[in-house]
C-alpha positions as CSV (number, residue, x, y, z in Angstrom):
1,M,75.0,147.8,129.7
2,S,74.2,146.4,126.2
3,A,74.2,142.7,125.5
4,P,77.3,141.4,123.8
5,A,77.0,141.0,120.0
6,P,76.2,137.5,118.9
7,G,78.9,135.4,117.3
8,P,78.8,134.1,113.8
9,A,75.4,132.6,112.7
10,V,77.3,129.5,111.6
11,R,80.6,128.5,113.2
12,Y,83.3,126.1,111.8
13,H,85.9,124.4,113.8
14,A,88.0,121.2,113.5
15,D,87.9,118.6,116.2
16,G,90.9,116.5,115.2
17,A,90.2,115.1,111.8
18,V,86.5,116.0,112.0
19,G,85.3,119.4,110.8
20,V,82.1,120.7,112.6
21,L,79.7,123.3,111.1
22,T,77.3,124.6,113.8
23,L,74.2,126.7,112.9
24,D,73.9,129.0,115.9
25,R,70.8,131.1,115.8
26,P,68.6,129.0,118.1
27,D,66.2,131.9,118.9
28,N,65.3,132.0,115.2
29,R,65.2,128.2,114.9
30,N,68.4,128.4,112.7
31,S,66.2,129.6,109.8
32,M,67.5,130.7,106.5
33,T,68.0,134.4,107.0
34,P,70.5,136.2,104.8
35,E,72.8,136.4,107.8
36,L,72.8,132.6,108.4
37,L,73.1,131.7,104.7
38,D,76.1,134.0,104.2
39,A,77.7,132.6,107.4
40,F,77.0,129.0,106.2
41,A,78.6,129.6,102.8
42,A,81.8,130.9,104.6
43,A,81.8,128.0,107.1
44,S,81.3,125.5,104.3
45,A,84.2,127.0,102.3
46,A,86.4,126.8,105.4
47,A,85.5,123.1,105.8
48,R,86.2,122.5,102.1
49,A,89.6,124.2,102.4
50,D,90.7,122.3,105.5
51,A,93.0,119.7,104.1
52,A,93.4,118.0,107.5
53,V,89.7,117.1,107.8
54,R,88.5,113.6,106.8
55,C,84.9,113.9,107.7
56,V,82.5,116.8,108.3
57,V,79.5,117.1,110.8
58,V,76.8,119.7,110.4
59,T,74.6,120.4,113.4
60,G,72.6,123.1,115.1
61,T,72.0,124.7,118.5
62,G,68.7,124.7,120.4
63,T,65.6,122.7,119.5
64,C,65.9,123.0,115.7
65,F,68.5,121.7,113.3
66,S,66.9,124.2,110.9
67,S,63.3,125.2,110.3
68,G,64.0,126.3,106.7
69,A,62.9,129.7,105.4
70,D,62.3,132.6,107.8
71,F,58.7,133.4,107.0
72,K,58.7,136.3,109.4
73,S,60.8,138.3,106.9
74,V,61.1,138.3,103.1
75,I,61.7,134.8,101.7
76,Q,64.1,136.1,99.1
77,R,66.7,138.8,99.4
78,A,65.3,142.3,98.8
79,G,66.8,144.2,95.9
80,D,67.9,141.1,94.0
81,A,67.3,141.9,90.3
82,R,67.6,138.3,89.1
83,A,64.6,136.4,87.8
84,P,62.3,134.8,90.4
85,H,63.6,131.3,89.8
86,E,67.2,132.5,90.1
87,R,66.4,134.1,93.4
88,S,64.7,130.9,94.6
89,Y,67.8,128.8,93.7
90,A,70.2,131.4,95.2
91,M,68.5,131.0,98.6
92,Y,69.5,127.4,98.7
93,E,73.0,127.7,97.1
94,P,74.8,128.1,100.5
95,F,73.3,124.8,101.8
96,L,74.0,123.2,98.4
97,S,77.7,124.1,98.8
98,L,78.1,121.0,101.0
99,L,78.0,119.1,97.7
100,D,81.5,120.5,97.0
101,I,83.0,118.9,100.0
102,A,84.9,115.8,98.9
103,V,84.9,114.0,102.3
104,P,81.8,112.4,103.8
105,V,79.3,114.8,105.5
106,I,77.1,113.8,108.4
107,A,74.0,115.8,109.5
108,A,73.6,115.7,113.3
109,C,69.9,116.7,113.4
110,N,69.7,117.9,117.0
111,G,66.1,119.0,116.6
112,H,63.3,119.8,114.2
113,T,64.4,119.5,110.6
114,V,61.8,121.0,108.3
115,G,61.6,122.6,104.8
116,G,64.9,123.9,103.6
117,G,66.4,122.5,106.8
118,F,65.2,119.1,105.7
119,G,66.9,119.7,102.4
120,L,70.1,120.6,104.2
121,A,70.0,117.2,105.9
122,L,69.3,115.4,102.7
123,V,72.3,116.8,100.8
124,C,74.5,115.3,103.6
125,D,75.7,111.7,103.1
126,M,74.3,110.4,106.4
127,R,71.9,111.6,109.0
128,I,71.7,111.1,112.8
129,G,68.6,112.5,114.3
130,A,66.7,113.2,117.5
131,V,64.0,110.7,118.1
132,G,61.5,113.3,119.4
133,A,62.1,115.8,116.6
134,K,60.0,116.4,113.5
135,Y,61.3,115.8,109.9
136,G,59.9,116.6,106.6
137,A,59.0,119.1,103.8
138,N,55.6,120.7,104.4
139,F,55.8,123.0,101.4
140,V,52.4,122.2,100.0
141,K,50.7,123.1,103.3
142,L,52.2,126.6,102.8
143,G,51.1,126.9,99.2
144,L,54.6,126.3,97.8
145,A,56.4,123.8,95.6
146,P,59.5,122.2,97.2
147,G,63.0,123.5,96.7
148,M,66.6,122.4,97.2
149,A,66.2,119.2,95.2
150,I,64.1,117.6,98.0
151,S,61.7,116.1,95.4
152,Y,64.8,114.6,93.7
153,L,66.6,113.3,96.8
154,L,63.8,112.0,99.0
155,P,62.5,109.3,96.5
156,R,66.1,108.0,96.3
157,L,66.2,107.6,100.1
158,V,62.7,106.2,100.8
159,G,61.3,105.1,97.5
160,L,58.7,106.7,95.2
161,A,55.5,105.9,97.0
162,R,56.7,106.9,100.4
163,A,58.3,110.1,99.1
164,S,55.1,110.9,97.2
165,E,53.0,110.5,100.4
166,L,55.3,112.7,102.5
167,L,55.7,115.5,99.9
168,L,52.1,115.6,98.5
169,A,50.6,115.5,102.0
170,G,53.2,117.8,103.5
171,A,53.7,115.3,106.3
172,L,56.1,115.6,109.1
173,V,57.3,112.5,110.9
174,D,59.1,111.9,114.2
175,G,62.6,110.6,114.4
176,A,61.7,107.0,115.0
177,T,59.6,107.0,111.8
178,A,62.2,108.9,109.9
179,A,64.7,106.1,110.8
180,Q,62.3,103.4,109.8
181,L,61.7,105.1,106.5
182,G,65.5,105.4,105.8
183,I,65.6,109.2,106.1
184,L,67.8,108.9,109.2
185,N,70.6,106.3,109.6
186,R,69.4,106.2,113.2
187,A,67.4,108.2,115.8
188,V,68.7,108.7,119.3
189,A,67.9,111.0,122.3
190,A,68.5,114.6,121.5
191,E,71.5,114.9,123.8
192,A,73.1,111.9,122.1
193,V,72.8,113.1,118.5
194,L,76.0,115.1,118.3
195,P,78.1,112.5,120.2
196,E,76.7,109.7,118.0
197,A,77.5,111.7,114.8
198,M,81.0,112.5,116.0
199,A,81.6,108.9,116.8
200,L,80.6,107.9,113.3
201,A,82.7,110.7,111.9
202,R,85.8,109.6,113.8
203,T,85.3,106.0,112.6
204,I,85.1,107.2,109.0
205,A,88.1,109.6,109.6
206,A,90.2,106.6,110.8
207,A,89.8,104.8,107.4
208,A,92.1,105.4,104.5
209,P,91.3,109.0,103.4
210,L,91.9,108.6,99.7
211,A,89.8,105.4,99.6
212,V,87.0,107.1,101.5
213,R,86.9,110.1,99.1
214,A,86.9,107.7,96.1
215,T,84.1,105.6,97.6
216,K,81.9,108.7,98.3
217,A,82.5,109.8,94.7
218,A,81.7,106.3,93.4
219,I,78.4,106.1,95.4
220,R,77.2,109.5,94.0
221,R,78.3,108.6,90.5
222,G,76.6,105.3,90.6
223,L,73.3,106.9,91.7
224,D,73.7,109.4,88.9
225,L,73.1,112.2,91.4
226,H,72.7,115.7,89.8
227,V,71.5,117.5,92.9
228,R,72.3,121.1,91.7
229,E,70.5,120.5,88.4
230,A,67.4,119.2,90.3
231,A,67.4,122.1,92.7
232,H,67.6,124.5,89.7
233,A,64.7,122.8,88.0
234,E,62.6,123.0,91.2
235,A,63.3,126.7,91.5
236,F,61.0,127.5,88.6
237,A,58.0,125.9,90.2
238,Q,58.8,127.3,93.6
239,A,59.2,130.8,92.2
240,E,55.8,130.5,90.5
241,T,54.1,129.3,93.7
242,V,55.7,132.0,95.9
243,A,53.7,134.6,93.9
244,T,50.3,132.9,94.5
245,D,47.5,133.9,96.8
246,D,47.7,130.4,98.3
247,A,51.3,131.0,99.3
248,R,50.4,134.2,101.0
249,E,47.6,132.4,102.8
250,G,49.7,129.5,103.8
251,I,52.5,131.6,105.2
252,A,50.0,133.9,107.0
253,A,48.2,130.8,108.5
254,L,51.6,129.4,109.7
255,L,52.5,132.6,111.4
256,A,49.0,132.9,112.9
257,K,49.0,129.2,114.0
258,R,45.8,128.5,112.2
259,D,44.7,126.1,109.4
260,P,45.1,127.6,105.9
261,V,42.2,128.0,103.5
262,F,43.5,127.5,100.0
263,T,41.6,128.7,96.9
264,G,43.8,127.5,94.1
265,R,44.8,131.0,93.0
């Protein structure tokens, strides 16, 4: 007897006034496969269209919130005739669609949050994370430049010097450190992440909805946030680095679980 077909790679449901998007490919670390990205775009659109929802929570199943790109397969969609930088940007567009949700969005980072998955957390308005999980963007250790506006958003969260250290060293930090730096609003035990995020979401949902939306818009306007433009600008550098020998070496080393040897080519 064959195993039942898996459900959607990303599920959306409403829990009262809180919408919940759940990345549900734990065996693949909720990585950015075409299947998951398409499902995320659909779930994000459903959340955006749900007029009864006053706050949205994004979470994952398993030990990863999202590990970012799926390096076991092609990074960009096969057969895409667009320019390399356009393909790079398109890979992040489903996650960036959270920017179109007018109500506050909370990332419930149930586990490791790395690379593009880290970018997904950063485009949310708030983040609750697991204290024992790892957080960060280790692109340079793979021979790649960052994507998804991470180099734009992270300095606005933690300051220029700390963001520079994290991004230029490709460092990953644990949840306690991520909370101290300001990446996470707070770090809790893994099993408490979603309940903590839902409690915060319900508190926000109980406030005046028009005022909450206006306040979110004012915060983003005051910070002059142009996340999509930043992500598009990053896509040029990322597309160039994807084509280098160093990127091929970095990804091969990651899959082989060895240290990479970069040559600058």
